[in-house]
N, C-alpha and C positions, 0 to 999 in steps of 0.2 A: 773592154776595148779602150776605155779612158786611160788605163795604165799604159797601154801600148803607145798612145799618142804622146803622153808625157815623156816616156823614154825616148821617143823619136826626136822630140825637140831638145831635150836636155843633153842627150848624148848622140851627137851626129854619127851617122853610119851604123847605128845599132838597130835601126828599124827592121832590117832583114833578119837579124838574130832574134829580135823580139817576136817576129812573126813565127820563126821556127820554134821558139820556146812555147808560144801559146798554142800552136797547132796540136801537139800531142795531148795537151791538157784538156782539149775540148772533147776527147773521146769519153763519153759518159756512159755508153751502153754497157751493161754488165754482161760478161760472157755467159752464153746460154747454158742452162741445164740440159743434159741429155736424159732421156727416160727409156727404161725398158718396160714393156707391157707386162701386166699380170697374165700368167699362163695357167691353164687349168687342165686337169684330167679327172675323170670320174667314170665309174661303171657300176651297174647294178644287175644282178642275176637272181632269178627266183629259185631255180634249181639247176645245179651244175655239177658234173663229175661223172662217175660211172656207178652203175647199179648192177650187181652180179656180173661185172665185167663188161656191161653194155654201156657205151658212151651215152650220156644223158644231159641235154641242155634244154631247159624250158624257160623262155623269156630272158633274153640277154640284150641289154641296151647297146652293147659294144662300148668302146671308149669315146668319150666326147671330144670334140675338136679342141686343140690347144687354145683357140680364141674364145672358147665357151659356147654356150647354147643350151638347148633343152631337148632331151630325149625321153619319150614315154612309151612303154610297151606293156601289153597286158594279154591275158588269156583267161577265159572263164573257168575252164576246168580241164583235167586230164585224168585218165584217157577217155577217148570216145567210147560210148557204151550206152546202156539203158538210162543211166543217170546223168550222162554228159553227151549231148548231141553234137558237140563241135567235132570237126573232122581232124582230130589228132589221134592216130592209131596207137594202140598199146604195144610198145616195144619191149615191155618187161614181163609180160604174161601175168599181170596182176600184182607185181611186186611194189608198184607205186600208184598212189592216188592222191590228188591234190586239186584245190579249187582256188578261184579268185587270185590268180597270180598277177603280180604287178611289179614293175621296175621303172624307176624314174631317176634321171640325173638332171640337175639344173646348175649351170656354172655361169656366173655373170658378176659384174661389179667387183666385190671384194671377197667372194666366196664360191666354193664348190660344194654341192650337197648331193648325196646319192641315197636312195631308199629302195628297199625291196621287201615284199611281203607275200605271204601265202596263207591260205586257210585250209582247214580240214585235211591236214597231212596224214598219210598212212603209208608206212614203209614196212614191208614184210619180206625179209631176205635172209636166207641161210638160217632159218629158225628164229630170227630176231624180229620183234614187232615194236615199232616206234610210231607214236602218233601225237598230234597236237592240234588244237582247234584254231590257233592263230600264231604266226611267227613273223617277226619283222626285224629288219636291221636298218640302221641309219648311220651314215658317216658324214662328217662335215670338216672342211678345211677352209680357214678364213685368214685374211690379212688385216692387220691393224698397225699403222705406223711403220709399214715395211716389214713387220714381223709376222710369222705364220703361227697359227694355233690350230689344233685339231681336236676333234671329239667324236665319240662313237657310242652307240647304245644299241641294245637289242631287247626285244620283248617276245616272250613265249608264254602262251596260255595253255594250261591243262596238258602239260607234257607227260606222256605215259610211256614207260619203257618196260616191255614184257609184262604188262598188266599192273605195274607199280607206278603210281603218280610220283613225279619227281618235283621236289621243292626247288624252284629256280631262285637262286640267291641274288643274282645280279652281278656277282663277282666275275671278273675277267677269267676266261679259260676254266670255267667250272667243268669237271669231268665226271662222267658216269661210266664205270667199267661194266662191260657186258659179261655174263657168266662164262666160266670155263675158258677165260682168255679169248673169247670170240671177237673182241674188239672194244671200241670205246665210243662214247658220244660226248662231244665237246660242246658246251653251251657258252655263248658270248665270246667266241674266239676272236682276239684282237691283236693287231700289230700296228704300231704308230710311232712316228718320228716327227719332231718339229725342231728345225735347226735354222736359226736366222730367218731368212725369207722363204724357206722351203718347208712344206708340211705334207705329210703322207699318212693316211690311215685306212685300214681295211678291217671290217668287222663281218664275221660270219655268225649268224644267229644260232645255227645248228649245224654241226659237222659230224656226220655219221661214218664210222669206219668199221667194217665187218669183214672178217676173213671168210673167203668163199669155200665151199665144200671141195672144190678141185682148183688147181692152178688156173689163173685167168678168170676167175669168177668173183674176185674181191669186190667189195663195195666201198667207195670213197665218195660220198655225196655231201654237197654243201647246200643247205636250204637257207635262202635269204641272205645274200652277201652284198655288201655295199662298200665301194671304194671311192675315196676322194683324195685328191692331192692338188697342191697349188704352189706356184712359184710367184712370190709377190713382186710386183713391179717396183722399180726403184727410180728415184730421181737422184742423179749423181753428177758430179763434175768430171768431165773428161780430163785426162792428165795434161793435155796441151791447152787448157783453157784458163790457166792462171798466168796473168801477166800484169805489168805495171807500166804506166806512162806518167809523165809529168814535165813540168817546166816552171821556171820562176827565177827568183834571185835571192841572194843573201846580201846583207848590207855590211858596210864598214870592213873592208872595202866592198864595192859592188862587184858581185860575181853572178853572171847569168848562166843558166844551164837549161838544157833539154835532155831528157833521159827516157829510155824505155827498155824493158827486158822481159823475157818470158820464154816459154817453150811453145813452138808451133810446128806441126807436122813432124814431130819427133826430133826436132833440133832446136838449139838455142837461137833466140832472135832478140834484136834490140838495137839501140843506137845511143850515142852520147855526143852532146855538144856542150862546150864549156868555155867561157871567156872570163878572165880576171882583168877588170878594167884598171886596176892599179899597176899590175906587173905587165899587162898587155899579153899575157900568156893565152894561147888559144889551143884547145884540145878538141880533136875530132875522133870519135870511135871508129874503128875499122872492123870490129868483129866482137861477138859475145861468146865467151868460153865457159861461163857458169851462171846458173840462176838458182837461188836457194830460197825456200820459204823459211824464214827465221822466226816468225811469230804470226799471230793473227792479222797484224796490220803491217808487218815489216818484211822487206825483201832485200836480198843481197845479190848484186850483179857484178860479174867480173868480165873483162874483155881486153882486147888489144886496141891501141889508139896511136894517133900521131900527136905529139906534143911539140907545138911550133914546128911541125914538119918532121920531127924525129920519132921513130918508132918507140913505143913504150907499152905499158900495161896500166889498166885502171881497175879500181874497186869502188863500187858505189853501194851505199846503204841508204834506204829510204823508208819512211814511216808515214802511212796515210792515216791521219787522225780524224778524218771525216771532212765534211764540207763546212765552210768554203775553202779550207786548206790553210788557214792561218796558223795552225799548230803543227802542220806537216814538217818533217825534217828531211834534210839532204846532207849526205856526207860523201866526200870524194877523196880517194888516195890515188896518187900517181906513182907508179913503180914502187909501191909499198909505203910511200910517205904521204901523210895527210896534207891536203891543200885547202879543204873546205869542210865545214861542219857546223850545222846550226838549224834553227827554226826559220822557215821561209819568211822573208819580208814581204813577199808577194808571190802569186802563182798557186800551184796546186800539185799535189801528188795524188794520182788516182789509181787505186788498186782495182783490177778487173778480175773478179772471181765469182763463180756461182756457188762457192762453198758456203 
């Protein structure tokens, strides 16, 4: 404010211009970031598919809401009978037995996690016998610094196929062929992608495929499947939130200016006021036709103007070198010819960007 008073006394009639110059430079608030929330998905199933052509789903969490949350479902045993008193009837006529079925999905904060497990599995279908004492699948999708990562694992204890115990290696998509081309058992079946802020992973601990004795009686059964995916929230600059304002003067000769430029609501925005006190030339902007980010601290503005009342064009280049603005620069060309260029003698160029 002291600078404004000195100018008002030393150069009569400039007080109004000085006020115009100082007003844009007082805009100090940085343009706000916009954010997109982290979105989640996840699902866990204990048993899902078809057995001898019969649709079969036991314990399914369903898909968790995009905003996240927690789902947990469980069942003590299947089917109902002498060793399992829960009221779930046998739809497979003894082809499936399983206990301690559990499925859980937790999605919150920076991660989505799904887990499914069963115990005491016994599948007997089309002459094929498959059993295991414990089966578990776990899938995770997480965000870190806006980037998604995924991971999955499965665990199977005492897997036996047609009387032969199978060595579970831990490798992804380990396969065990059933005799005479009857089918295949896939262990630790996984699909996964992670690209930028998006991550998606599915793991099936055990996938049993058996050809049925007649059409329509095939078995395609997944035991312990977990799925997790995530879309990482982002903090970003909207396209129309980069703009510059400023005002000040250059010495020898004294030239006062006020300038602004940027993009708002999909269009160019800004203004220009300029007085050369030696030549008495006065310039008033009438429109902005271009705004360009030319560097981390520099911007280029073009527009139409009136030069002593005559229509013309202007080109402005500014550089915001930080506060308090003593190293900021301003350059002006009118109708393509330079008329001012230098480090500010006073005032400030203020770049407003959330970048």
